[in-house]
N, C-alpha and C positions, 0 to 999 in steps of 0.2 A: 513547575511546568511551563514548558516551553514559550513565549511568548508570538500569539498567532499575526504575523504583519499582513495587509489587503494584497493582493492578488497584483493588483497595479502597483504598488509600490516595487513589488517583488521584478516586477516586468522591466520598471524602468534601472532596477538597481542591477539585473541580468542585460540589459542592454549597453548601460556605463559600460559596466565591465566588460562588454565582449567588444569593444571599442579599443583594447586596450591602451588607451591614453595618460593611464596611470597605474601606478601597480594595485592588488589587488586586496594587501593590508590597509592601501591611503584609500579606497575606495569605499571598505568595509567599514572604516574610520568616519567619513565625514557621512556615511549615510546611518552612523550609530549601530551599526549590527556588530558580531561576531566575525571575525575571518572565515571560520567553519561556517555558520551560516549561510554567510557568502558561496565556497565550495558546494555547499549541500545544494545548492541553490542553482548553482549552472551544470553541476553534475546532473540533475531534475530535469534541468531544460535541454543540457543535451539528448538525454533519454527519451523525451515528450518531440523531439524535432529529428530525431533519428540518428544523431550523431555517431549516441551509444549505443552499443547494444542495454538491455535490458525491457522489462515492463512499464509501459506508460500506463498514468493516471485510470484512462480506461480501465486498460484489463488489468489492472494490480484487484481494482473495484469488484470487477467479474470472478477475477480468481477468487475474494475473498467470497464474492457470494456464492460460487461452486462448493467452497469447501465445506461454508455453514450450512450451505445443503446438502451437501455426503454425509453431515456428521450428523444432522436429522435422520434421513435414512437409513442411517447405520442403526441411529438408537430403537428406527420402528421396524426395522429389521430383526432386531434383537428380542425387542417384546413378543413379536409374532415368534419368533422363533421359541422361545420358553413357552408362550401358552400354547403352542403345540406342542409343545413334549407333554406339558399338565394335563393335558386333555386326551392324548395320547397315554396314559394314565390308567385313565377311569374306564377307555374301552376293553372291553373283557378279551382275555387271549382266543381266537380261531382255533 
C-alpha cells in the first residue's frame, strides 16, 4: 500500500518543484520520494489550481457520492419492480 504523506509536506515539495531551481529527479531524491510520486502530485496540483483540465478533489468526491447513491437507487428500483411483478401474479384476471 502506498505511503501517505502529510498535506503540508506535499505542498512544500510542490512549491519547491514549481520554482524550477533543480531537476525533478533531484527534488524527489532530496525529499525522499519517488519521481513518479512527485509527477503525480504536480499533476494533481495543476488540476486543483485549474491549470489542467480534470476533476478537482471536491468534484471527484461528489462524483463518487453520486455514483454510490445512483447504485443504491437502482437496487431499490429493482427490488420494487420485482415486488410489483410478484404481487401482480397474485391478482385475479379481470
